[in-house]
C-alpha positions as CSV (number, residue, x, y, z in Angstrom):
1,M,17.6,72.6,79.5
2,N,18.1,69.0,78.2
3,I,14.4,68.4,77.7
4,F,14.1,71.7,75.8
5,K,16.8,70.6,73.4
6,W,15.0,67.3,72.7
7,I,11.7,69.1,72.0
8,I,13.5,71.3,69.4
9,I,15.1,68.3,67.8
10,L,11.8,66.3,67.6
11,A,10.0,69.3,66.2
12,G,12.7,69.8,63.6
13,L,12.6,66.1,62.6
14,G,8.8,66.2,62.5
15,F,9.0,69.2,60.1
16,L,11.5,67.5,57.9
17,G,9.4,64.4,57.8
18,W,6.3,66.4,56.8
19,K,8.3,68.1,54.0
20,A,9.6,64.8,52.8
21,L,6.1,63.3,52.7
22,V,4.7,66.3,50.7
23,F,7.6,65.9,48.3
24,L,7.3,62.1,47.9
25,L,3.5,62.0,47.8
26,P,2.3,65.3,46.2
27,S,-1.4,66.2,46.2
28,D,-3.5,66.1,43.0
29,E,-3.4,69.9,42.9
30,M,0.4,69.9,43.0
31,R,0.6,67.2,40.2
32,I,-1.8,69.1,38.0
33,S,-0.1,72.4,38.6
34,K,3.2,70.8,37.5
35,Q,1.5,69.5,34.4
36,L,0.1,73.0,33.6
37,N,3.7,74.4,34.1
38,R,5.0,71.8,31.7
39,L,2.3,72.5,29.2
40,E,3.1,76.2,29.4
41,S,6.8,75.6,28.7
42,L,6.1,73.2,25.8
43,V,3.6,75.5,24.1
44,S,5.9,78.5,24.3
45,Y,8.7,78.9,21.8
46,T,11.2,81.5,20.6
47,P,11.9,82.9,17.1
48,N,14.0,80.7,14.9
49,T,13.4,77.5,16.9
50,P,14.8,74.5,15.0
51,P,12.2,72.2,13.5
52,L,13.4,69.2,15.6
53,V,12.7,71.2,18.8
54,H,9.2,71.9,17.5
55,L,8.7,68.2,16.8
56,A,9.9,67.3,20.3
57,S,7.7,69.9,21.9
58,A,4.7,68.6,19.9
59,G,5.5,65.1,21.1
60,G,5.7,66.3,24.7
61,I,2.4,68.1,24.3
62,I,0.4,65.1,23.0
63,E,1.7,62.9,25.8
64,M,-0.2,65.2,28.2
65,F,-3.6,64.4,26.5
66,T,-5.8,61.3,26.4
67,E,-6.1,59.5,23.0
68,N,-9.5,61.0,22.3
69,A,-9.0,64.5,23.8
70,E,-11.1,67.4,22.6
71,L,-10.0,71.0,22.3
72,N,-12.6,73.7,21.6
73,I,-10.8,77.0,21.8
74,Q,-12.2,80.3,20.5
75,T,-10.5,83.6,20.0
76,D,-11.9,86.8,18.6
77,S,-10.9,85.9,15.0
78,S,-11.0,82.1,14.9
79,A,-12.1,78.8,16.6
80,W,-10.4,75.5,16.8
81,N,-12.2,72.2,17.2
82,I,-9.6,69.5,17.5
83,H,-10.2,65.9,18.3
84,G,-7.5,63.3,19.3
85,R,-3.8,63.3,19.7
86,N,-3.0,63.2,16.0
87,E,-5.0,66.3,15.2
88,I,-3.4,68.1,18.3
89,K,0.1,67.3,17.0
90,T,-0.8,68.3,13.4
91,S,-2.3,71.6,14.7
92,V,0.7,72.4,16.9
93,L,3.2,71.8,14.1
94,S,1.2,73.7,11.4
95,S,0.6,76.7,13.7
96,R,4.3,76.9,14.5
97,Q,5.1,76.6,10.8
98,Q,2.8,79.6,10.1
99,E,3.9,81.7,13.0
100,R,7.7,81.5,13.1
101,A,8.2,84.6,15.2
102,G,7.6,82.9,18.5
103,M,5.0,82.8,21.1
104,Q,5.0,83.1,24.9
105,V,2.2,81.4,26.9
106,S,1.4,81.9,30.5
107,I,-1.1,79.7,32.4
108,T,-2.0,81.2,35.8
109,D,-4.5,81.2,38.6
110,P,-5.8,77.6,38.4
111,V,-9.0,76.9,40.3
112,F,-9.7,73.2,41.0
113,D,-13.1,71.5,41.0
114,F,-13.1,67.8,42.1
115,N,-16.0,66.1,40.2
116,K,-15.8,62.5,41.0
117,A,-13.0,59.9,41.6
118,G,-10.5,60.1,38.9
119,S,-11.7,63.4,37.4
120,I,-10.9,67.0,38.0
121,S,-11.8,70.3,36.2
122,T,-9.5,73.2,36.3
123,L,-10.2,76.8,35.3
124,A,-7.1,78.8,34.4
125,T,-6.3,82.1,32.9
126,V,-4.2,81.6,29.7
127,T,-2.3,84.5,28.3
128,A,-0.6,84.3,24.8
129,R,1.6,86.8,23.2
130,W,3.1,86.5,19.7
131,E,6.4,88.1,18.9
132,S,4.9,89.4,15.5
133,N,1.8,90.9,17.1
134,P,1.8,93.4,20.0
135,D,-1.7,92.3,21.1
136,I,-2.1,89.9,24.0
137,M,-4.8,87.2,24.0
138,V,-6.3,86.4,27.4
139,R,-8.8,83.6,27.8
140,I,-10.2,81.6,30.6
141,L,-10.0,77.9,29.7
142,E,-11.5,74.9,31.4
143,F,-9.2,71.9,31.5
144,K,-10.8,68.5,32.2
145,W,-8.4,66.0,33.7
146,V,-8.6,62.2,34.1
147,K,-6.3,59.8,35.9
148,G,-4.3,57.7,33.4
149,E,-1.7,55.0,33.9
150,R,0.8,55.2,36.7
151,N,-1.4,57.7,38.6
152,Q,-0.7,60.4,36.0
153,W,-3.2,63.1,35.2
154,L,-4.0,63.6,31.5
155,I,-6.1,66.3,29.8
156,S,-9.3,64.9,28.3
157,A,-10.7,68.3,27.1
158,I,-10.0,72.0,26.9
159,K,-12.7,74.5,26.2
160,T,-13.0,78.3,26.2
161,R,-15.3,79.6,29.0
162,K,-17.0,82.5,27.2
163,D,-19.4,82.8,30.2
164,L,-16.5,83.8,32.5
165,E,-15.0,86.6,30.4
166,W,-14.6,90.0,31.9
167,G,-17.2,91.7,29.7
168,N,-20.0,89.4,30.8
169,K,-22.3,90.1,33.6
170,L,-22.4,87.4,36.3
């Protein structure tokens, strides 16, 4: 009976040690998933959000990108080709100025592709819903990530993957 008790205790300690290791040293997928969740929360906003909150959110958004990041995002009615952090910040603030009713964004189903050391591509489904418009925009976006300072993943590019839309034949 005494040996059985020690086996249970050691197994429990091993499990706790493994959980602590995963928490203290997360995998690259976990780090990028957390970054995507943070991006989702910073891009979304509610109606009548104060201007200082918009400014703080824009600052948080640009911290997630490299200095020379490129965004090529296409919708049914428009296309955005944005280069660099300054243009990203300007675009975020001007779009929030134009669309004050609020927007909810959801980034789901990330699929990771490890290219080379220090670089990862992620495909994710991005859903956006504006409070003023009942239509929902759904796009598959490709995020390119590079490792920055302090082992932090930064977005170097985002582009719409038209070849992966539901209406296209594979």
